[in-house]
C-alpha positions as CSV (number, residue, x, y, z in Angstrom):
1,X,-16.8,-20.6,-15.6
2,X,-13.6,-20.5,-17.7
3,X,-10.4,-22.3,-17.1
4,X,-8.4,-21.2,-14.1
5,X,-5.1,-22.8,-15.3
6,X,-3.6,-19.5,-16.6
7,X,-4.3,-17.6,-13.4
8,X,-3.2,-20.5,-11.2
9,X,0.1,-20.7,-13.1
10,X,0.8,-17.0,-12.6
11,X,-0.1,-17.0,-9.0
12,X,2.1,-20.1,-8.4
13,X,5.1,-18.0,-9.4
14,X,4.3,-15.5,-6.7
15,X,4.9,-18.1,-4.0
16,X,8.7,-18.0,-4.5
17,X,8.7,-14.2,-4.0
18,X,6.4,-14.0,-1.0
19,X,6.6,-14.5,2.8
20,X,5.4,-17.6,4.6
21,X,2.1,-15.9,5.4
22,X,1.7,-15.0,1.7
23,X,2.2,-18.6,0.8
24,X,-0.5,-19.6,3.2
25,X,-2.8,-17.0,1.6
26,X,-2.0,-18.5,-1.8
27,X,-2.9,-22.0,-0.6
28,X,-6.2,-20.8,0.8
29,X,-6.9,-19.1,-2.5
30,X,-6.2,-22.2,-4.5
31,X,-7.8,-24.9,-2.4
32,X,-10.7,-23.2,-0.7
33,X,-11.7,-20.7,-3.3
34,X,-10.8,-21.6,-6.9
35,X,-11.1,-25.4,-6.5
36,X,-14.3,-25.3,-4.4
37,X,-15.8,-22.7,-6.8
38,X,-15.0,-24.8,-9.8
39,X,-15.8,-28.2,-8.4
40,X,-18.8,-27.7,-6.2
41,X,-20.4,-24.3,-6.4
42,X,-21.2,-24.4,-10.1
43,X,-23.0,-27.8,-9.8
44,X,-25.1,-26.4,-6.9
45,X,-26.2,-23.2,-8.7
46,X,-26.2,-24.5,-12.3
47,X,-28.7,-22.5,-14.3
48,X,-30.3,-20.9,-11.3
49,X,-32.7,-18.7,-13.4
50,X,-34.5,-21.8,-14.8
51,X,-35.1,-23.0,-11.2
52,X,-36.4,-19.6,-10.1
53,X,-40.2,-20.1,-10.2
54,X,-42.9,-17.5,-9.5
55,X,-46.6,-18.2,-8.9
56,X,-47.8,-16.3,-12.0
57,X,-48.2,-16.9,-15.7
58,X,-47.6,-13.3,-16.6
59,X,-44.9,-13.2,-19.4
60,X,-41.6,-11.6,-18.3
61,X,-42.6,-11.5,-14.6
62,X,-40.1,-14.2,-13.6
63,X,-37.2,-12.6,-15.5
64,X,-37.8,-9.2,-14.0
65,X,-38.2,-10.6,-10.5
66,X,-35.0,-12.7,-10.9
67,X,-33.0,-9.7,-12.1
68,X,-34.3,-7.6,-9.2
69,X,-33.5,-10.3,-6.6
70,X,-30.1,-11.2,-8.0
71,X,-28.4,-8.3,-9.9
72,X,-25.4,-10.6,-10.4
73,X,-25.3,-14.4,-9.6
74,X,-23.3,-15.6,-6.7
75,X,-20.9,-17.6,-9.0
76,X,-20.0,-14.6,-11.2
77,X,-19.7,-12.4,-8.1
78,X,-17.2,-14.8,-6.6
79,X,-15.3,-15.1,-9.9
80,X,-15.0,-11.3,-10.0
81,X,-13.9,-11.3,-6.3
82,X,-11.1,-13.8,-7.0
83,X,-9.9,-11.9,-10.1
84,X,-9.9,-8.5,-8.4
85,X,-8.2,-9.8,-5.3
86,X,-5.5,-11.6,-7.4
87,X,-4.8,-8.6,-9.6
88,X,-2.6,-6.7,-7.0
89,X,-0.6,-9.9,-6.5
90,X,0.0,-10.2,-10.2
91,X,1.1,-6.6,-10.4
92,X,3.6,-7.3,-7.7
93,X,4.8,-10.4,-9.6
94,X,5.5,-8.2,-12.6
95,X,7.5,-5.8,-10.5
96,X,9.5,-8.7,-8.9
97,X,10.2,-10.3,-12.3
98,X,11.4,-7.0,-13.6
99,X,13.8,-6.6,-10.7
100,X,15.1,-10.1,-11.2
101,X,15.7,-9.5,-14.9
102,X,17.5,-6.3,-14.2
103,X,19.8,-7.8,-11.5
104,X,20.5,-10.8,-13.7
105,X,21.8,-8.4,-16.3
106,X,24.0,-6.7,-13.7
107,X,25.5,-10.1,-12.7
108,X,26.2,-10.9,-16.4
109,X,28.0,-7.6,-16.8
110,X,30.0,-8.1,-13.6
111,X,31.0,-11.7,-14.5
112,X,31.9,-10.8,-18.1
113,X,35.7,-10.7,-18.9
114,X,35.6,-7.0,-19.7
115,X,33.0,-6.1,-17.1
116,X,33.5,-3.1,-14.9
117,X,33.4,-3.4,-11.1
118,X,32.0,0.2,-10.6
119,X,28.4,-0.5,-11.6
120,X,25.5,-0.9,-9.1
121,X,25.6,-4.2,-7.3
122,X,22.4,-6.4,-7.0
123,X,20.7,-5.9,-3.7
124,X,17.2,-7.5,-4.1
125,X,18.2,-11.0,-5.3
126,X,21.0,-13.5,-4.7
127,X,22.8,-15.8,-7.1
128,X,20.0,-18.4,-6.9
129,X,17.4,-15.8,-7.9
130,X,15.7,-15.7,-4.5
131,X,14.1,-12.3,-3.8
132,X,14.8,-10.4,-0.6
133,X,11.7,-8.2,0.2
134,X,13.2,-4.8,1.1
135,X,13.4,-1.3,-0.3
136,X,11.2,-0.7,-3.3
137,X,10.1,-4.3,-3.3
138,X,8.9,-4.0,0.3
139,X,6.9,-0.9,-0.7
140,X,5.4,-2.7,-3.6
141,X,4.5,-5.7,-1.5
142,X,2.9,-3.6,1.2
143,X,1.0,-1.6,-1.4
144,X,-0.5,-4.8,-2.9
145,X,-1.4,-6.0,0.6
146,X,-3.3,-2.8,1.4
147,X,-5.1,-2.9,-2.0
148,X,-6.1,-6.6,-1.4
149,X,-7.4,-5.8,2.1
150,X,-9.6,-2.9,0.7
151,X,-10.9,-5.1,-2.2
152,X,-11.6,-8.1,0.0
153,X,-13.5,-5.9,2.6
154,X,-15.4,-4.2,-0.2
155,X,-16.6,-7.5,-1.7
156,X,-17.7,-8.8,1.7
157,X,-19.7,-5.7,2.4
158,X,-21.1,-5.7,-1.2
159,X,-22.2,-9.3,-0.8
160,X,-24.0,-8.4,2.4
161,X,-25.9,-5.5,0.7
162,X,-26.7,-7.5,-2.5
163,X,-27.9,-10.8,-1.1
164,X,-27.2,-11.1,2.6
165,X,-25.6,-14.2,3.9
166,X,-28.6,-16.5,4.0
167,X,-30.5,-17.8,0.9
168,X,-34.2,-17.5,1.8
169,X,-36.5,-19.9,-0.1
170,X,-39.2,-17.4,-1.0
171,X,-38.9,-13.8,-2.5
172,X,-42.0,-11.5,-2.8
173,X,-41.9,-9.4,-6.0
174,X,-44.2,-6.6,-7.2
175,X,-42.2,-5.3,-10.1
176,X,-43.7,-4.5,-13.5
177,X,-45.1,-6.4,-15.5
178,X,-46.2,-8.6,-12.6
179,X,-50.0,-8.0,-12.1
180,X,-49.7,-8.2,-8.3
181,X,-47.2,-9.1,-5.6
182,X,-46.1,-12.6,-6.6
183,X,-44.1,-15.1,-4.6
184,X,-41.0,-16.5,-6.2
185,X,-39.1,-19.6,-5.0
186,X,-35.5,-20.6,-5.2
187,X,-34.3,-24.2,-5.4
188,X,-32.0,-25.8,-2.8
189,X,-31.8,-22.7,-0.5
190,X,-30.2,-24.6,2.4
191,X,-27.4,-26.0,0.3
192,X,-26.7,-22.6,-1.3
193,X,-26.7,-21.0,2.2
194,X,-23.9,-23.5,3.2
195,X,-21.8,-22.5,0.2
196,X,-22.5,-18.8,0.8
197,X,-21.3,-19.1,4.4
198,X,-18.3,-21.2,3.4
199,X,-17.1,-18.7,0.8
200,X,-17.7,-15.8,3.3
201,X,-15.6,-17.6,6.0
202,X,-12.8,-18.2,3.4
203,X,-12.9,-14.5,2.4
204,X,-12.6,-13.4,6.0
205,X,-9.7,-15.8,6.6
206,X,-7.9,-14.3,3.5
207,X,-8.6,-10.8,4.8
208,X,-7.1,-11.7,8.2
209,X,-4.1,-13.3,6.6
210,X,-3.5,-10.1,4.6
211,X,-3.7,-8.0,7.7
212,X,-1.4,-10.3,9.7
213,X,1.2,-10.3,6.8
214,X,1.1,-6.5,6.6
215,X,1.7,-6.1,10.3
216,X,4.4,-8.7,10.3
217,X,6.3,-6.9,7.5
218,X,5.9,-3.5,9.2
219,X,7.0,-4.8,12.6
220,X,10.0,-6.6,11.0
221,X,11.0,-3.5,9.2
222,X,10.7,-1.4,12.4
223,X,12.7,-3.9,14.5
224,X,15.5,-4.1,11.9
225,X,15.6,-0.3,11.6
226,X,15.9,0.2,15.4
227,X,18.6,-2.4,15.8
228,X,21.8,-0.7,17.2
229,X,24.7,-0.4,14.8
230,X,28.3,-1.2,15.8
231,X,30.1,0.9,13.3
232,X,31.1,4.6,13.3
233,X,30.8,7.1,10.5
234,X,34.2,8.0,9.1
235,X,35.3,11.0,7.1
236,X,38.5,12.8,6.2
237,X,38.0,14.9,9.4
238,X,37.1,11.8,11.5
239,X,39.1,8.9,10.1
240,X,38.5,5.4,11.2
241,X,40.9,4.3,14.0
242,X,42.5,0.9,14.0
243,X,42.8,-1.1,17.2
244,X,46.4,-1.8,18.1
245,X,49.1,-1.3,20.7
246,X,49.0,2.0,22.6
247,X,52.3,3.8,22.3
248,X,53.5,5.9,25.3
249,X,53.2,9.6,25.2
250,X,56.1,12.1,25.9
251,X,55.0,12.6,29.5
252,X,54.9,8.9,30.0
253,X,58.5,8.6,28.6
254,X,59.7,11.3,31.0
255,X,58.2,9.7,34.0
256,X,59.7,6.3,33.1
257,X,63.1,7.9,32.6
258,X,63.0,9.6,36.0
259,X,61.9,6.3,37.6
260,X,64.8,4.5,36.0
261,X,67.3,7.2,37.2
262,X,66.0,6.9,40.8
263,X,66.3,3.1,40.7
264,X,69.9,3.4,39.4
265,X,70.9,5.9,42.1
266,X,69.4,3.7,44.8
267,X,71.3,0.7,43.5
268,X,74.6,2.7,43.4
269,X,74.2,4.0,47.0
270,X,73.3,0.5,48.2
271,X,76.5,-0.9,46.5
272,X,78.8,1.7,48.1
273,X,77.4,1.0,51.6
274,X,78.0,-2.7,51.2
275,X,81.6,-2.2,50.0
276,X,82.3,0.0,53.0
277,X,81.0,-2.6,55.4
278,X,83.2,-5.3,53.8
279,X,86.3,-3.1,54.0
280,X,85.7,-2.4,57.7
281,X,85.4,-6.1,58.4
282,X,88.7,-6.8,56.7
283,X,90.5,-4.1,58.7
284,X,89.1,-5.3,62.0
285,X,90.3,-8.8,61.1
286,X,93.9,-7.7,60.7
């Protein structure tokens, strides 16, 4: 198997543009698929065709039986699975890098001395280059998740129909040029079965993580979209109103004036009565 360094470098850049669940998926891909495949699985399988032995001396019988039993070896099948599953993520990375490049150009134009303020403002990245998954980027991210789910499920089903999930030690074969039904034997079937089940479990975990991440993004988007908004739409016919002191209307002014006149008249009547009483007391004293 070739060097995984180039693919690992590309996938590592996706972590800064993914959700938390996406970063967990990336960790599972690195640790439990790429590293295990490169460190342990190759040594277990090795040159599996040379260890495939049939109880016949007929020339070509073993090669034909091996090709019929294993149309593609498990190692190459898993390598193709990792490459195909990683491809949608790499396409999303290309889209995200394109968006970052375009919005960095916008910021350079805005910050330039003669830059105009009327151009489109960046909305997917901040000043530190961190990507906010929304809009077209959200659509791209959800698309690559759906494609990964389909590819992952297709490879799991394909592995079941090609080999099954258990490596049996003996395979009967009656293909031409075998003179009769021969019995062919595979080396280390139990150890290979353990690796097959392990890779199957990891593939199922990756599939579940993709489904959870897709549901998380959809639910987050729906919850944000249904959140009540506190602002009103304004237009020339319906201008925005400013909160401030409420000035009295004409009717309120008339009512207040009438009330003031009544109070003044009551005060004047009360003053006249008090003066009359004082004058009467003075006359009676004399």
